BASEZA-988531 format. One record per residue (C-alpha): residue in three letters; x, y, z. Coordinates in steps of 0.2 Angstrom, whole numbers, plus 5000, padded with zeros to 4 digits. Each point is the difference from the previous one (the first is absolute). Layout:
BASEZA-988531
ALAXYZ ...
***
This chain:
BASEZA-988531
MET515849154544 LEU498649995013 ALA499949824998 GLY501949985003 VAL499950115015 ILE498649905008 LEU500949844996 ILE501650065008 GLY499150065015 CYS499249835003 VAL501649924999 ALA500750125013 VAL498649975012 ALA500149814998 TYR501950015003 ILE499750105016 LEU498749885006 VAL501049854997 ALA501650085008 ARG499050055016 ARG499049835002 PRO500149935018 VAL501249855003 PRO499049855007 GLU500649935017 GLN501049854998 HIS499649845011 PRO500949845001 VAL499149854993 PRO499249905014 PRO500649825001 ARG498949864994 VAL499949915017 PRO498349975008 PHE499650075017 ALA499349895013 SER499250025018 THR500849895013 ALA499749945018 PRO501249915012 VAL499949825004 VAL499649975019 ALA500749855009 GLY498549915008 SER499949955018 GLY498749915011 SER498449924994 ILE499350024982 PRO498250055001 VAL498749904991 TYR498650114993 GLY498349954996 ALA498250065002 GLY498349935005 THR498350025008 VAL499749995018 ARG498849865006 PRO499449955017 ARG501049865009 ALA498449925005 ALA498250044995 VAL498449915005 ASP498150014996 VAL499050045015 ALA498549885002 ALA498949935013 GLU500049815003 ILE498250005004 SER498450094994 GLY499150135009 ARG499550185001 VAL501450135004 VAL499650105016 TRP501750095002 VAL501450064989 ALA501650075007 PRO500350194994 ALA501749954994 PHE499349874988 GLN499950114985 SER501150034985 GLY501750075006 GLY499749965018 ARG501349915010 VAL499649865012 ARG501049915014 ARG500349825001 GLY498649915008 GLN498950165000 LEU498149974998 ILE499550054983 PHE498149965000 ARG498749905009 ILE498649894994 ASP498449985010 ASP500349865012 ALA498249975007 ASP499749844990 TYR501849935004 ARG499850035018 GLY498449905000 ARG500949864991 VAL501350005013 GLU498749995014 GLN499149854991 ALA501749914998 ARG500450035019 ALA498349935005 SER500249844989 VAL501749975008 ALA499350025017 VAL498649884997 GLN501249874992 GLU501250025015 VAL498649945011 GLU499549864988 LEU501949945000 LEU499950005019 ARG498549905000 VAL500649874988 THR501750005010 GLU499049955015 GLU499049874991 ALA501649934994 ARG500849995017 ILE498549915007 ALA500049884985 ARG501949965003 SER499649975019 GLN498649884996 TYR501249914987 GLU501349985013 ARG498849925012 PHE499349884987 ARG501849964995 ARG500449955018 LEU498449895000 ARG500749924984 GLU501649965008 SER499149915014 GLY499249884988 GLU498550104995 SER499550014982 VAL500050184993 ALA499850054982 ASP501450094992 THR499850195002 SER499950114985 PRO500650184999 LEU498350065000 ALA499749935017 LEU501550105006 TRP499350164992 GLN501750024990 PRO499250054983 GLN498850125009 MET501450095009 GLU501050014983 ALA498450074992 ALA499750135014 GLU501850054999 ALA499950024981 VAL498550115001 LEU500850115014 ALA501550024988 ARG498950054986 ASP499050135011 ARG501750075006 ALA500650024982 ALA498450094996 LEU500350115015 THR501750044994 GLU499450034982 ALA498650125007 GLU501350095011 ALA501250024985 ALA498650074989 LEU499550125014 SER501950065001 ARG499950034981 THR498750135002 SER501550125004 ILE501250024986 HIS501850065005 ALA501450064989 PRO501349864997 PHE501450125000 GLY500450195001 GLY499650074983 VAL499150134989 VAL498349984993 LEU500250004981 GLU498149994997 GLU498449965009 SER498149984996 LEU499249985017 ASP498750095011 VAL498949985015 GLY498549904996 GLN500749914985 PHE499849814999 VAL501649914996 GLY500249824995 ALA501349885005 GLY501650024989 GLN499350174993 SER501450124998 VAL499650175007 GLY501750084999 ARG501949984997 LEU501450035012 TYR501850004997 ALA501549995013 ALA500850175005 ASP501549935008 ALA500949984983 VAL499850014981 GLU500949924986 VAL500650064983 VAL500249884986 VAL501650054990 PRO500249914983 LEU501949994997 SER501049924985 ASP501249865003 ALA501450125001 GLY499250115013 ALA499549855010 ALA501749935000 LEU500750165009 ILE498949975015 PRO501149905013 GLY499349835005 LEU498350034991 TRP499649824999 GLN500549965018 LEU498850135007 GLU498749935012 ALA498350095001 GLY499850095016 ASN501849965006 ALA500850165007 ASP501749924999 THR500049984981 ARG499450184996 VAL500750104986 ARG499750195002 ALA499050104988 ARG499350174999 VAL498250044992 ILE499850184993 ALA498450084995 GLU499450174995 TYR498750105010 GLY499750184993 ASP501650084995 GLU501049895012 ARG500849835000 TYR499949895016 ALA500949845004 TRP499649855011 THR501249875006 GLY499649824996 TYR500949834996 VAL499949874987 ASP498949865007 ARG500049874987 ALA500049974981 GLU498749914990 ALA500549834994 ALA499450014982 LEU500350134986 ASP498650114995 GLU499349924984 GLN499850164991 THR501450115005 ARG501349865004 THR500550095015 ILE500349955018 ASP498850075013 VAL500950055016 ILE498950045015 VAL500650155010 ARG499150025017 VAL499850175009 PRO499649995018 ASP498950145008 PRO499450084984 PHE498950135009 ALA501650085007 ALA500450164991 GLY501349984987 SER501750095001 PRO500150144988 LEU501449994987 SER500050194997 THR499650165008 GLY498650134997 SER500250164990 ASP500450095016 GLY501449885005 ALA499149925014 SER499749815000 ALA498349934997 GLY500249875014 GLY498649975011 ASN498750044987 GLY500449854989 PRO498749884994 PRO499849825003 LEU500449874987 LEU498349964993 VAL499449844992 GLY500050024981 LYS501450134999 PHE501249984986 VAL501850015008 GLU501849994996 VAL501149875009 GLU501850005003 ILE500749845007 GLU501749985008 GLY501049894988 ILE501649915000 ALA501750095003 PRO501349954987 ALA501850025004 ASP500350114984 TYR498850104990 PHE499750174993 ARG498650134998 VAL499850114985 ARG498750124993 ARG498649914991 PRO500450094983 ALA501849935001 LEU499349824996 ARG499949974982 PRO499149874990 GLY500949835001 ASP500550035018 GLU501550104997 VAL500650175006 TRP501150134991 VAL501650055010 ALA500950174995 ASP501849985004 ASN501150154996 GLY498950054985 THR499949824994 LEU498449905000 HIS500049815006 ILE498549885000 VAL499949905015 PRO498849855002 VAL499249995017 ASN498849885010 VAL498550095006 LEU499449965017 GLN498650125003 ARG499250154992 SER499150155008 ASN499350164993 ASP501650095003 GLU501449875002 VAL500649844994 PHE500949875011 LEU501349904990 THR501649914999 GLY501450004987 ALA501750064995 LEU499850175008 GLU500850105013 ALA499450135013 ASP499950184994 GLN500249954982 THR499150114988 VAL498649934990 ILE499050084986 ILE498150035004 GLY499550114985 GLY500550104985 ILE500549854989 GLN498849874992 LEU501349894991 ALA501749955005 THR501549904995 GLU501449935010 GLY501450135002 MET499150154992 ARG500550175006 VAL498850105011 GLN499950165009 THR499250005017 ASP499550125013 ALA501449945011 GLY501350054987 SER500250024981 ALA500949874989 PRO501750064993 
***
């Protein structure tokens, strides 16, 4: 009886627990349609930028060397690494005592030879006068031997003139050597390196420093064939011709800021790089020591202008070149471009695959042409594989 009571009690408790169990909340089964992130298609206008990068190099750089040998007696304070010099500024001077002595010797030789030429000229005049008198006697029937050039002092005059010309050339050479004791800057620039001090002996042709021009710098930008084709009139550009310039912008980082300098495409190399198979486009930036324009503001919202750095040689920079301006093209977010040069368009919950022709890529955007329309919705994420006509949900609206 006790076992029966226990069994009946267990059955009663089980019935109560089952009868009072909570009812689970009912949810509709979600549709099996993938969700995708989207972005609009933007109609392009104006020029397509051509992006590249390169290293800043000087427009012109020369080794500073003396044309003569001697001991250095003076060096300009600006002639040191990082110093700036003006065009024609005296850089250093060599002891000119010996060269001044050579000039005086050459002048004395010229003076002596000028006197000798005067004497020979006078002798030649007398000889010609005597010859004329003898010639008249011959015409009157007198027998006079034929007169040789030596009798007229013609060779002596020519020899004296030649010696005078030689001495004058020696004087010119001595004066040129004296002028070369002072070495001047061939152009306004910046001293890249130097190894010179007072008392040092330098030889002719010995490099004592390196100077690069400060009026402009260049950036060599390697571009693919497709990128170079976007630069208008690239192969008609004339180096140094302001009428054929294509605008460009050079961007460099300095600290936490990014600064920009305005330049132009000066020319393109006439051969492909043998290793990278790219075309080297030369972008020139005038006045690189002017402060760059800041592209952002500081943490306090104030512009960092006025404290910008110069564009230094050896700096790695980004370059934006003003490219062609097609009549119709579009801009989409970079993730919208799929392998095989296609984009996925979401139209009323249906996915369509649209082939495109890519004109240019940047870090954030792609410039392209194709069967697109402005403000269309393209898929930028959420789907890895797609087929034509598949149903999708987007953040712009759900599929029915």
